[in-house]
Steps between C-alpha positions, in 0.01 A plus 500: 500500500304334218277692262217386280391675183178645645694676777672713233195565281250651743502881455397591142628823345203738465514740206457865587168658399575858393128573461443448875676825604604838359880519473505848342548704821810306606647511146436877487673547836798292381555756222617746771753250640836375367673195355279211378186656652524800267590277206191286567274806504663627181441162333131519595481850348660378175255208488206738546633709210520185286139409581382851413681497166268317258787444252723336761534121497549359850717188532494318834827310557507230767755297693390170652605591852241779530229264379582233758532769766134604473459751213302283258159653578651847464614417144166339418314811621714719271387288204138492620492881526658565159821641648734271302526442123751213490703287742860379476575238763728220607383142459500474880243783535267358240526125563651424841299775671189601307401189300604287801263687735220507240508118520417533871850471647661748740831651606584485869681726744826340609849598610814593310697339785348152464743216423457431128592134547196456724281675243640271230413195711142628518485586127454872566645777281608833651490851353689695769247480788214345299424131449342304214394135504713333230232232444248773417751675274551175307122472457507853356780401258305189398194711413716735289613194302142374464385838363790489253381152391168649387654771279585497133867395473686816396708784643307728739603836637488527880205738453307238299569215740412702811174596329431126467564467875242775557248312286568183705446688829163635384349156559755333729623754757437430868583861594339769285659837432848379408719734297507261202122459494430873542755587230321252273162662579631853443714415197821612672798315348751334733853465361746268668842523329649210698188287531680167534726642772236395753338174602278534189802377307462158664139481380608577144782244520241236597279612210786468251607163643146371440490649150858475367420564134200732528495749788455864587795714604559856624629749241703724730611756241161572349 
């Protein structure tokens, strides 16, 4: 049976809105249970203690899979409500998920059992049971390179470069309320230790190819 690209990319992932319901009763009840339920409730209690301690710095650490899976609005709301002081993330979370969607693109519900050869024929990338249009991802990479072209040629920390992405989104985002843009607005630094270990690396390669003797680069140690 033949497939076309649109047949795979039809059910967008919708990010959960934690402000639309009150999860506290179920978390409280989980504290009286066992295994991961009790651990989850205990984690919520520790987080509440962190928020109540004015001297406590809260770092939010992210893996790309949770971002693609529908948690991006949750993270953005934490920043918006002053519940996070700094973010440490993978390049996938920041670029392939958040910046990508801020440009107006989406992730789609798929299947972990789909033949990857068929997906490859349709130029679709798979994150477990979630699909991304590779053409759109390449557009995202291209824009990363174009932003790099506009910057002073020097070494940038991931925090500095992601701040530049936030500045770009202020006037160019198709979807408002992205994590990068909100972090820019609220002066919350985003650190990405392995920034080029994501599709953003392709954008920076293109930038350096265009500017072989005078280009920006990511200073991973600093």
